[in-house]
C-alpha positions in Angstrom: -24.4 15.0 43.7 -24.0 13.4 40.3 -20.5 13.4 38.8 -19.0 12.6 35.4 -16.0 10.8 37.0 -16.2 7.1 37.8 -16.3 5.3 41.1 -12.8 4.0 40.3 -11.4 7.5 39.8 -12.9 8.8 43.1 -11.5 5.8 45.0 -8.1 6.3 43.5 -8.2 10.0 44.4 -9.3 9.2 47.9 -6.6 6.6 48.5 -3.8 8.7 47.0 -4.8 11.8 48.9 -5.1 9.8 52.1 -1.6 8.3 51.6 -0.1 11.8 51.1 -1.9 13.2 54.1 -1.0 10.4 56.5 2.6 10.1 55.2 3.1 13.8 55.9 1.5 13.7 59.3 3.6 10.7 60.3 6.8 12.4 58.9 6.1 15.5 60.8 5.7 13.4 64.0 9.0 11.8 63.3 10.6 15.2 62.8 9.2 17.0 65.8 8.7 14.3 68.4 11.2 11.6 67.6 13.9 13.8 66.1 14.5 11.2 63.4 14.4 13.6 60.5 16.8 16.5 60.2 17.1 19.5 57.9 14.2 21.3 56.3 10.8 19.8 56.0 7.9 21.2 53.9 4.6 19.3 54.2 2.1 19.0 51.3 -0.9 18.9 53.6 -3.9 20.7 52.0 -2.5 20.5 48.5 -3.3 16.8 47.8 -6.0 17.5 45.2 -3.4 18.9 42.8 -1.4 15.7 42.9 -4.5 13.6 42.6 -6.0 15.4 39.7 -2.8 15.6 37.8 -2.2 11.9 38.0 -5.5 10.9 36.4 -4.9 13.5 33.5 -1.4 12.2 32.7 0.4 9.0 31.9 3.2 7.2 33.7 5.8 8.5 31.2 5.0 12.1 31.7 7.9 13.7 33.7 7.1 15.7 36.9 9.5 18.2 38.4 8.8 20.4 41.4 10.3 22.5 44.2 11.1 21.5 47.8 7.5 20.7 48.8 7.9 17.4 46.9 6.9 14.4 49.1 3.3 14.4 47.9 4.1 14.5 44.2 6.8 11.8 44.6 4.2 9.5 46.2 1.7 10.3 43.5 4.2 9.3 40.8 4.7 5.9 42.5 7.8 6.3 44.6 7.1 4.0 47.5 6.4 5.3 51.0 9.3 3.2 52.2 11.8 4.9 49.8 10.3 8.3 50.7 10.6 7.9 54.4 14.0 6.4 54.2 15.1 9.4 52.2 13.8 11.7 55.0 15.8 9.7 57.4 18.9 10.0 55.2 19.2 6.3 54.8 20.8 4.4 51.9 17.5 2.9 50.8 16.0 6.3 50.2 14.9 7.4 46.7 18.0 9.6 46.5 20.2 7.1 48.4 19.9 9.2 51.5 21.8 12.1 49.9 19.0 14.5 49.2 16.7 14.5 52.2 13.3 16.2 52.2 13.9 18.8 49.5 15.6 16.5 46.9 13.4 13.5 46.2 14.2 11.9 42.8 13.3 8.8 40.9 14.2 8.4 37.2 12.3 5.1 37.2 9.1 6.9 38.1 9.8 9.9 35.9 10.1 12.2 39.0 12.9 14.7 38.5 13.0 16.5 41.9 12.7 18.0 44.5 14.7 21.3 44.0 15.8 23.5 46.8 16.7 26.7 44.8 13.5 28.8 44.4 12.4 28.8 40.8 15.4 26.8 39.5 13.1 23.9 38.5 11.2 26.1 36.1 14.1 26.3 33.6 14.9 22.6 34.2 11.3 21.7 33.5 11.5 23.4 30.1 14.7 21.5 29.5 13.0 18.2 30.1 10.3 19.3 27.7 12.9 20.2 25.1 14.4 16.7 25.4 11.0 15.1 25.0 10.3 17.1 21.9 13.8 16.4 20.5 13.3 12.7 21.0 9.9 12.8 19.3 7.9 11.4 22.2 4.4 12.2 23.1 5.3 12.9 26.7 4.3 16.1 28.4 6.2 17.6 31.3 4.4 19.0 34.4 6.6 21.7 36.0 5.4 22.8 39.5 6.4 25.9 41.4 5.0 28.1 44.1 3.7 31.6 44.1 7.0 32.9 45.5 8.9 31.4 42.6 6.7 33.3 40.2 8.8 36.4 41.2 12.0 34.8 39.8 13.5 36.0 36.5 13.9 32.4 35.5 10.1 32.1 35.0 10.1 34.9 32.4 13.1 33.6 30.5 11.7 30.1 30.4 8.2 31.2 29.4 9.7 33.1 26.4 11.6 30.1 25.1 8.9 27.6 25.9 6.5 29.5 23.7 9.1 30.2 21.0 9.9 26.5 20.7 6.4 25.3 21.5 7.6 23.0 24.2 5.3 20.2 25.6 5.3 21.6 29.2 2.5 22.5 31.6 3.6 25.1 34.1 1.7 24.6 37.3 1.8 27.4 40.0 0.6 25.9 43.3 -0.5 29.2 44.7 -1.0 28.6 48.4 -1.2 32.3 49.2 2.2 32.7 50.9 5.8 32.7 49.8 7.3 31.5 53.1 5.4 34.0 55.2 4.8 36.8 52.7 1.5 37.1 50.9 1.4 37.7 47.2 -0.3 41.1 47.7 2.9 42.4 49.4 5.2 41.4 46.5 3.3 42.0 43.3 0.8 44.3 41.7 -0.4 41.3 39.7 -2.4 39.1 42.1 -3.6 36.7 39.4 -0.5 34.8 38.6 -2.0 33.1 35.5 -2.1 36.6 33.9 1.7 36.6 33.7 1.3 34.2 30.7 -0.4 37.0 28.7 3.0 38.7 28.0 4.0 35.6 26.0 0.7 34.7 24.4 0.7 31.6 26.5 -2.7 30.0 27.2 -3.4 30.1 31.0 -6.2 29.6 33.5 -7.0 29.9 37.1 -8.0 26.5 38.7 -9.6 25.4 42.0 -6.6 23.5 43.4 -8.8 22.1 46.2 -10.8 20.1 43.7 -9.3 17.1 42.0 -12.1 17.3 39.4 -11.1 20.9 38.4 -7.4 20.0 38.4 -8.0 16.9 36.2 -10.0 18.9 33.6 -7.6 21.8 33.3 -4.5 19.5 33.1 -6.2 17.2 30.5 -6.9 20.2 28.3 -3.3 21.4 28.6 -2.0 17.9 27.9 -4.1 17.7 24.7 -2.8 21.0 23.6 0.8 20.0 24.2 0.4 16.7 22.4 -1.0 18.5 19.4 2.2 20.6 19.2 0.7 23.8 20.4 3.1 24.3 23.2 2.9 25.2 26.9 0.1 26.2 29.3 0.3 28.0 32.6 -2.2 26.8 35.3 -2.5 28.7 38.5 -3.8 26.2 41.1 -5.4 28.1 43.9 -4.7 26.0 47.0 -3.7 26.3 50.6 -1.2 24.7 53.0 -2.7 23.8 56.4 0.8 23.7 57.9 3.5 26.4 58.0 6.0 27.0 55.2 8.2 24.4 57.0 7.9 22.7 60.4 9.9 25.5 62.0 7.4 28.1 60.8 5.5 29.8 63.7 2.8 31.0 61.2 2.4 34.4 62.9 1.5 36.0 59.5 -1.9 34.4 59.3 -4.8 33.9 61.7 -6.2 30.7 63.0 -9.6 31.8 61.6 -8.1 31.9 58.1 -6.7 28.4 58.4 -10.0 27.1 59.7 -11.9 28.8 56.9 -9.8 27.0 54.3 -10.2 23.7 56.1 -13.8 23.8 55.1 -12.5 23.3 51.6 -10.4 20.2 52.5 -10.1 18.1 49.3 -10.2 14.9 51.3 -13.5 15.8 53.0 -15.0 16.9 49.6 -14.0 13.7 47.9 -15.3 11.6 50.8 -18.7 13.4 50.6 -18.9 12.8 46.9 -18.1 9.1 47.3 -20.7 8.6 50.0 -23.4 10.7 48.2 -23.0 8.7 45.0 -22.8 5.3 46.9 -19.3 4.6 45.4 -18.3 3.2 48.7 -19.6 3.0 52.3 -18.0 4.5 55.4 -16.8 1.0 56.2 -15.1 0.7 52.8 -13.3 4.0 53.3 -12.3 3.0 56.8 -10.7 -0.1 55.3 -8.7 2.0 52.9 -7.6 4.2 55.8 -6.4 1.2 57.7 -4.5 0.0 54.7 -2.8 3.4 54.3 -2.0 3.6 58.0 -0.3 0.2 57.7 1.8 1.4 54.7 2.9 4.5 56.5 3.7 2.7 59.7 5.7 0.2 57.7 7.6 3.0 56.0 8.8 4.2 59.5 9.9 0.6 60.4 11.7 0.3 57.0 13.5 3.6 57.5 14.5 2.8 61.1 16.0 -0.5 60.1 17.7 0.7 56.9 21.5 1.3 56.8 23.2 4.6 56.6 25.0 5.4 53.3 28.6 4.1 53.2 31.3 6.8 53.2 32.5 5.6 49.8 29.1 6.8 48.4 30.0 10.5 49.0 31.4 11.2 45.6 29.3 8.9 43.5 26.4 10.1 41.3 28.0 13.4 40.7 28.1 12.6 37.0 26.0 10.1 35.2 28.7 9.2 32.7 31.2 6.9 34.4 33.9 7.9 31.9 34.1 11.2 33.8 34.3 10.4 37.4 34.7 13.0 40.1 38.2 12.2 41.3 39.9 13.5 44.5 43.6 12.8 45.0 
């Protein structure tokens, strides 16, 4: 099937989505079988097309902020698999120095601002980041991600109001994977189309196929253009699906195996693979070579995490404040 996107774009999408997929699968293995990872763990498996499409529609300096299902977006922004795996292990070489764990990835260098465990809290913080970008006069646009469950938080409505009032350069992206933990949206809201929540604030909004990096790219590119022109925020509801449970401890009794299998027919990795092969952008052997490279990167991240040191005790009270003139002091 002909496509308007280039060979390079498709190969980039394939490699990034494969990195996210294999990293999450290996991390889950280390959590369940090896017991190397503790605490909560929320996999991004099934939602990779959102990360891929957003990356090609934005620039390196555009800040990303998200909730606790954050590994995939951190990898997309350029945080290394080594730093991500080490953080899951709680090691000093992790992207948050081993202090954050699965839900609190962070890298100022890569313009990735979390990883937030409090449902919906990042929505207000995302608008704050956008306010800072506007105040400094940059052309950067903030991508603020949240789930369908967080759309029930009052923080969303307060933030939407101010974001529109101040015309902040922010794109609100609802990764609607159908379930807030184990509760479907139909059991919590009379409004099933989340993008319609923007209507109350005259905010432009759209529903997007979140299983298609092409659709994600196009919608984000339009929203980025609007923000850069000073027209303010956009709400994008990305319709996606998580193939795993809410977290690794989720027995998933609220959905059928048939439902999961039905959505697997929409697997973004399979769809991108088919497009690549149909357009002769690469051969099966070429894609296998990419897979081998990704597997080596993921395996190396486990070795790196295993061999990395634990944080020193004297690190406990560091990084509480950025300004060293106001240290956190305990007598």
